[in-house]
N, C-alpha and C positions, 0 to 999 in steps of 0.2 A: 707820856709825850704825845702831842697831837700829830696825826698823820695827815698828809695832804695827798689826795688822788685826783687824776682826772679821767675823763671818758667820753666817748661820744655816741650818739645813736638817734635815729629818726623814729617816726611813730611805728614802722613796722619791725623795730627791735625794741620797742618801749617794753614790752612785757619781759623780755630777757634783761634789758638793762635794768628795769625796777627790780627785779629778782636778785640780780648781782648786788645792787645797792642795800636791798633789804637783808641780805646775808652779811654784809659789811656791819650794818647796824647790830646785828646780833653778837658779833664776835670782836669788834674793834672797839675798844672803850671809848676813845677820843678821836674823832677825825673830821675832816671836811672832804666833799667830793664836787669837784667842778665838772658840770656837764655841758658838753657843746650839744646844744639842741639843734639838730640839722633841719628841722622843720618846726614851725609855730605850734603845731598840734601836741607835740612832745613836750614843750615848755608849758603850755596850758595845762596838762594832765600832771606834770611833776609839781607844779605850783599849787594846784588843788588838793594833791595829796599830802603836801606839806611836811616833808621830811626835813627837820631843822639842818642836817649836815648836808644837804643837797645845795648847791649853789648853780642856777641855771644861767647859761650865757647864750645868747642868741648867735646864729651862724654869721649875721652881718656885722657884728662887732669884731669877728676875727679875720674876716675875708678882707684881704688887702689886694692890691695891683696883681701881685705875683701869684696869689692863690686864685684869682679870678682868671688869669691868663691859663693856668694849669686846668682848671675846671672845664675850659672848653674843648680840650681834647682828650678827656679821661672819662671813663665809665664811672658810675656812682660808686662802685666798690673801691675802684682805683682812687677816686677823689676822697674817700673816707681814709684809706691808707695814708695819703698825703696829709690830711689833716691831723692824723695821729701826732706826728712829730710837730707840727706846726701849732697845733692848740697847747701842747705841753710846754711849748716854748713861750707862747702867748701868757699862759697861766703863770708860770713862774716870774716872768717878767712884769706882769701887771701887778702882782700882790707881793710886795717887798718882804712881808712877814713869812713868806715861804721859804724855808731853807732847803726843804728836800722835797721833790714831787715824783710821784710814781703813776705811770699811764696804765690803765687796765683796759682789757678787752670787755666789752658788754656781756659776752656770752660765757662768763665765768660764774661759779658758785662757790662761796666760802663755807668750809665745814669746820673751821676752828680759827683761833687767833692767828693774824698775820705776823704778830709780833716776833715770833721766831725767825721769820725771814728778815726783818728789820735788823735784828741782834746779829744775825750771822753777816749782814751787808756792813754793819758798824759805821766807821767813817769813810768807806769807799766813796768816791765822786760819782760812779756810775754802778749800776747792777743789772744785769741781764740774766736770762734763763735759758738753757738749751732745750731744744725739742726733745732730746734723749729717746731718739727713735728706737723702738724695738727692731730686732734682726730682719723681720720681713719688710721692713720700712726704711732701711739704711739708705737705699737709692734716692730717697726723697731729700736727703741732706744737700743735694746738688742745688735745692731752692734755697737753702738757707740753714745754718746749723743751730741758729737762736730764733726763738719765737716772740715775736710783739705782742705779747700777752701781759707782760709785766717788766715795764723798764722804769728804773729809778735814776733820777739825777739830783745830784747835790749843787747847791748855789756856791760852787767854788770854781776856780779857774779851769780845771780840767772837766768838770761836769758839764760847766756852761759852754765850753769850747765843743765838746763832743755832740750835745743837744744841737746846737747852732749849725754844726757841720751836717748832722742827720736832716735837719729841717731844710737846708739848702739842697742836699743831694735829692730829698723827695720832691722838692719844688722843680727841680731840673727834669727828673725822670723818676716815674713811680708808677709801673705798668704790669698787669697781670701776665707776664712772660717772662721767660729766662733768656736775657740777652746782655751779652759783654759782661757776664760775671754779676748781673744785677738781676733781681727778682722782687717786684713789689717794694715795700718799705723795709722787708726784713734782711736781706742778703747783705745791706749794707753793714749790718751788725757783725758780720763775719770777723771783720779786721779790728773790732774794737779792743778785744784782749791783748793784741800785740801792739796796738797804736796808742793805748792810754794806760799808763801805769797803774792807775787806781780804778780799774774796770774789774768789777768783782762779778764772778759767775756762780749764780746761786745753786747751791748743792743740796739743800734740804729735799729729801725724796717726796715729801707731803706736797710740795709746790709744784705746780705745773703738771700734773697728772691729766693725761689727754687720749684720745682714741689711738693716736700713733704711738703711745708708749705703755699703756696699762697692761698690756699682754706679758710684760717682763716681770711684773711685780706680783708678789702675794698680797691680795686684798682681803681683808678680814673686817667683819663688824664685831667689835669688843666693847663692853662697857659704854654702850651708846657712842662709840666713836668709831669712825672707818679708819682702819691701820693700812698703811702701805709699807710692807716690809717691816712692820712693828712701829712705824712712825705715823703720828696722827696726819690725816688728810687735811690739807690747809686749804687748797682750791683746786678745782676741776675746770678744764676748758671743754665746753660742751659743741665742739665742732660737729657740724652736719645736722644737729638736733633740730628738728621742725615740729611746729605745732599745729595740730589739725581740729577741726570742728569736732563737737560732742566730747571733748577732754580725751582726744586720742593724740599720740605722739608718734614720730618717726626718730628713733634712737640713732641707729648707726648703719651704715651699708656693709654690704657683705665683704668689701675690701678689708674692714677691720674684723668683723665678727667671725669670719672663716677661720681665723687664727686662734681666736678665744673669745668667748661670749662677752658682751659687754657687763660691767660690774653692776650688778642689781641694786646693792644698796645705795650706790652713788645716783643711779638714774631714777630711782624711786623717789629719792629725797627731793632731787631736782624738779621732777614732773609735780609733786606735792607743793612745792615752793612757786612753781610757775602758775598753777591754779589759783594760788592765793594772791598773787599778783594780779592775774587776769580779774579776780572777782573784785578786787580794789578799783581796778579800772571801769568795770562795769558797773560799779556802784555810783560812778561819776557819770558814765554814758552806757546804758544797758545795751546799745547797739555797737560797742567796740569790738571791732574784727580785724584791726591791723596787725599784721604778722602771723595771722591764722591762715594756713595754706588749704587749698581745696584741689591741689592737683594730684595726679596719681604718683605715688611714690615708687611703686613696683615699676612702672614704664620707667622713670627717671634711673633706677638703679639698673635696668637692663641697657638703657642708653649707655650709661657710664661703662659697663662691661664689654659692650659689643662695638662702640664706635671707635675708629681708630684715633690717636690721640690728635692729629693734625685737624680733624674734623671737630673733636670736642673743644680744641683752641679756638678754632674759628667761631663755634657757637657761643663761647665765653666772652669772645671779643665783640660780637655783632648782633647777637640776639638777646 
């Protein structure tokens, strides 16, 4: 069965987005992924790489009056969060052959076939995934129980109703702050399981492994597969991961690693795939540097630990 995905990123996320797509081509037998290219540079590179499953869509094709109005008073990050629901809505409405669409974050990597997730979802109209926070991070659930990293919607009454409602909510309010029971685009999902009868919460342990939950699992490398409590790892979310010059990387901050070191096999594979993507981009343009950081990560980590929350929130909003 052909799978349909959508995602979005700009040239600063192109290395990661391309890496995620390449991992899908490795493990997903038949699929198409619609990419909202936030800038022209992203579209140019993707079209030159020529991945048959990739369908590029320009930002101007999606932006309507409501989106342009929201764009005026949101940061770039907040606007991308707003676009996630709007673009998913755009794709399933524009292409009538798509009966089921799955939004994916660009900073994922697939390690095995996602068919197990789809089999679990079955005929459900909606499918979402919990953060599954490890004990030290349970307090973060106030920002949202579910993670907008994998959201599936079916073209039926309930699936379309949910997606349209989410789109409208994000257009009205989507900011990087906790306010009146809202947080970005993700806290809206908290009400879906009780609001929609056909909303499925994905239970497969191999789906949605991330910095905020890996410490609770036994992670092993067996028979060329990474196992999560004995189940195949399907995808990992590389929150915080940064790329530096000279093939150097920043994996995770102390907030996570102080509880348990990051899983080496997972990160080593990702770093190898990131470098493959970078090489592809540099085959097109040897001077490609987008998304490659030069700032001092140690200083950044000290800031995160020492600054009061109010100051950090101010920096996020205005700098």
